[in-house]
N, C-alpha and C positions, 0 to 999 in steps of 0.2 A: 504494500500500500504506500505508494510514493507520493511525495508532494515537495514543493520547494520549501526551503528553510528561510526564516526571516527573524532577525534579531528583535528583541522586545522593545528596544528604544528607537528603532527606525520609524520615521513618519513619512507618509505620502499623502498628497492631496490631489484629487482630480477636480479641476476648475472648469467653468464655462460649459457645463454639460446640461443636457435635458435628462434628468435623473428619473428613472422608472422605479418608483417606490411601490410597496404593496397597495397603496391607496390611490396612486395616480402618477402623473408626470409633472415634475417641478423643475424650475430653472435654479441651478445652484451648484454646490460642490459636495464632494464626499471626502471626509478626512479619515485617515487610517493610522493606527499606531500598532506596531508589531503585526500580528495577523488578524486584527479585528478592526471593524468599522467603529469609529468613535463619534462621528457627527455627520449629519446629512442636512443640507440646506445652506443657510447663511452662516458664515464664520470668517474670521480674519486671522486665524492662527497661522503662524509660520511653520513650515515643515521642511524636511530634508529634501524631498523630491516633489516637484510640481508637474503634473501632467495636464496640459491644456487640451480639452476635448473639442475646442473650436465649434461649440454648438451642437455637436453630435450627441446621440443617445448614450446614456450610461445604464447598462443592464446588469443584473446579477449574472455571474458566470453560469453557464448552462450545466445542468446535471443530467447526464445520459445514463439511464439504468439498463439499457439494452442496445449495445452496439457490437456487431460482429465484424466490423471493418478491418480488424487486425488480421483476419484471414487473408485478405487481399494483399497485405504487406508481407505476410509470411510465405504465401504462394502467389506471386503475381501472375504466374501461369500454372495450370494444373501440372503437378509433378516437379515444378521448378522451385525447390525449397531455398529460402534465404535464411541467413543467420537470425536466430530468435531475438537477440538483443538489438540487432539492426531493425528488425520488423517492429519491435516495441518502440524504439526511438522514433521511427518514421510515423507510427500511429500517434505518438505523443505530440509531435509537431503538427500533424494534420488536424488533430482534434483541438489543440489550442488555437490554431488559425481559424477553426470553425466556431470558436467561442465556447467550447466545452472545457470546463475547468474541473469537473468531477466525472470520471469515466468508469463505468462498469463494463468491462469487456465480457461480452456474452460468449463464453467459450463452450463449444459444443462437445460434450462427452458422448460421442456417437461413433460407432465402428462403421466407417464408410470410407475405405481407403481410396476409392476412385474420386472422392470429393476432398481428399487430403484431410480426413478427420479420423481420429482414433483416440481412445482414452489415454494412451501413452503420450501422444502429442498434446492433448489437453493438460496433462499433468506437467509437461515441460513448460507450457505457456503459464500455467498457474505459478510455478516456481519463479519464472522470470518476472511476473507481475508483482508477486509478493516480496521478492528480494530487491527490486529496483529502488535506488535511492537518489538518483541524479536526474530525474525527469521533471518536466515543467508542470504537469497537472497531477491531480490526485487520482491515481489508478487503483481500481478495485476489481474484484472478480465476481462475475455473475456466472455460476456454474449451471449449464443447461444439461439436464439429465434425460437421455433417451431411455425411457422405462421399458421399451420392448427388448432391450438388451441387458441381460443380468450383469455382464461384465462392466457395463457403464454405470449401472446402479451402484455396484461395489466401489468403483473409482470415485464417484461423487460422495459416497459415505466417508471414504478416506479423507477427501478434501475438507468435508465438514468437521470431522474429528480432529484434523490438524489445524483447525481454526484459520483456514486460508480463504474463506469466502464470506461475502457480505450479503449475497443474494443467491438463491437456488430456485431454478424453475424446472418443472416436470413437463415433458413433451412425449408424445407418442405418434411418430410418423407412420401411421397405419393406413394401408389402402382402403378407401371407402369411409374414411373418418376425417373430420376437421378440414385442414387445408387441402387434404387429398380425398375429400368425400366422393369425388369423381375418380374412380379407379384409373381411368385413362390419364387423368392429370398426374397421378402418382407415377404411372408408367413413363410418361413423357419426361417428367422432371428427372427421374433417376436414370433414364436411358440417355436423354439428350444433354441435360445440363451437366451430368457427371461422366459423360463419355463411356457409358456402359453399353454392352451388347444387349440386344433384345432379350436373349436368354438370361442374362444376369439380372435384368430388371424383373423378369417373370419370377426368378428364384426369390428375389426380395419380396415380391407380392405374396408368394406361397408361404415364406417364412414368417413375415409379420402378420399376414392375414389370419394365420392359424393361432395367434396368441389370444388366449381367453381374456375376457374383460375382468374376470375375477382376479387373474394374475396381475393384470395391469393396475387394478385398484389396490391390490396388496402392496405392490412396489411403490406406488404413489404415496400411500400411507406411511410406508417405512421411511422414505426420503423426507417427507414433510415432517414427520414426528421427530426424526433425528435433527433436522434443521432447527426446529423450534426449541428442542432441548438445548441447542447451542446458541440460541438467541438470534438465529438467522431468519430473515424475511424470506417468504416463499411466493412463487408465482406459477401460473399455468400458461400454456401456450396453445393458441388456436382453438379456443373452446367453441364447441359446435352448436350447442343449444342451451336453453335455460336450465334444463335438467342437469346437464353436465356441470355447469358452474355451481349449481346447488350442491352437487356431490363433492366437488372440489372444495367449496367453502366449508362443508361439513368435515372434510379432511383437514381443514385448517389453512388452506391456501389463502394468501393475502391479496394477491394482485392477479387480475385477469388480463393477459396480454393478447392482443389481436383477436378479440371475439369475432367469430365468423359472421354473425348476423346482428342486426340492430336489437332484436328481441333478446339475444344473449347478453349484449352489453347492458341493456336496460335491467335485466334480471341481476346481473353482477352488481350494478349500482344499487338496486333495491336492497340487496342483502349485505351491503357495506364493503364490498371489495373495491379496491382501486382498479380502474380500467385504464389500460395503456394501449395506445395505437401508434403506428408508424408515421413519423413526419414525412418520409418520402411519399406515402399514400396521399397525405394532405397536399403536398407541393405538386404532385403529378395530377391530382384530381380524381384518382381512382386506385383501387386495389389491383395489384399485379395479378391476383388470382380470381378476380371477380367477386370478392367478398365485400364485407361492409366497408364503405368509404369513411375515412376519418372525418371528412367534412360533414357527412350525414350524422355521424355520431355526435359531433360537436353541436350541430344544429339541434339535436334531440336532448342535449344537456347531459350526456352520459360518458363523456371522455374526460378523464382527469389529467392524463399525462401523455406527453409526446415522447417518443424515443427515436434515436437516430437510425436504428436498425442497421442497414448496410451502407448508409450514406450520411456521414457527419454533417456536411453543409446544409442538409435539409432541416436539421433541428432548428437552426437559427432562421432559415428561410420560412419555416412553418409558423414561426411567431408573427411574421408579417403578412401571412395570408389573411385576407379580409374575411372575418367570420361574424361581422356585425357586433363585435364585442370591444370593450375598451382595451387599449394596448396592455395595461397592467394585468388584465385577466388572461390574455394570450401568453404573456411572459410567464405567468405562474405555471402554465402547463409544462414548461421546459426548465423550470427552476425550483420554486418552492414546493410544488406538488410532488414531483419525483423525489426530491430530498426528503420530504415528510414520509413518503411511502416506504422508504428504506431506512427510516430512523435517523436521518441526518438533519435534524431541525436547526443545526447551527449555521446553515448556509441556504442559499437560494433566494435571498431577499436583501434589499439594501436598507439596512436598519442598524442603528447603533447597537453594538454588542455582538453582531453576527460576524462570521468569518468573512474576511475581505477577499472574496472572489468576485471580480468585476470585469466587465468588458465594455469597451467603447466601440460603438457601432455606427457606421455610416449607412443609413438605410437605402440610399439611392445610388445607382439604379437597381442594384441588387444588394441585400444586406451583407455588409463586409465588416469584419473585425479589424479595427485599426490598432487597438491596444488591449492587452489582457494583463490583469493583475491576479495572481494566485497566492492565497495566504498572505496578502499584504505586499507581495513583491512583484514589481513590473517584470514580466517574463517575455512579453511579445510586443513588437511594435512594427507596423507595416505601412504607415502613412507618412511620407516624407514632408507633407505640409503641416504636420502636427509638431508642436514644439514641446520638448521635454527638457526642463532646466533643473540643475542641482545647485 
């Protein structure tokens, strides 16, 4: 779990910004001492470092609780493996440039070698994430457990027992269910996207399709129970219908990720689960799989949190998609709401006493991060027109 270090007596001020607070947008400044915000609004205190926002927006740093983009850095082409530390460093820079200051890497514990996934590789990534100390943003682990595979269940249990994860999700990529409720969609995904032969895709259909629901539920309960014993938040993936989210909630699952239908999202909200949807879905205007659109869920008032999924820049861009809501409400879906969902109430809002994770954003013509501050330390600067003085 890496983050930047900041000495307790270092002070920073962001001036001339349009600051997005939990209650609205104000003109003013944000003062920081050490890793905490000390004042928001008007002040004339002198500080060690002054960042001139030049009238741009100042937002809380984004909190991404589900991003699997590190896979594209580790394997830029299928089978072309890059060094793990290099991949993590590249993901670190890409995420801070996208405004993400707290990153939950959604590492797939799934045995699927043609997609460059295995529980052993997931364990290697887990070690790299938990051991890193010199990265720019706060990196954390979201362990995604493929419950159709016993070996992967055991691997995730080990990760939980070793206190290496902050979020665990259960998923079952079964033909005829969830994202793959159309068996042909399962066949095409695992045959075409992962360069399998037709025979190999059919073998997966036979193997996973024969798994009993009782076995799947038993494995879900085991993972969720062990996670909660360790104080780890849990999530589910691609919930298919209201009955399924009810069963998962009964098992203790906290977050419903990517509910397939509006009725499913509505039921998740009714029973107190946090609902999370992909920001790329919102930015593109539709689901890649023909499922619930994020915009429709927001319009119905049942989407709490946006996640970057496979494309970090979409998380910031999603904040600026017009949903007929005040900006501060849209910002919360990518900051305070995900932070609260995973128990990190110390961040995600610009308020005195909170962790000083902040981004300066030029919203036009496309939202762009010009400066990022993580734990009180300026770590990224991209706009040559902005003045930083010491």
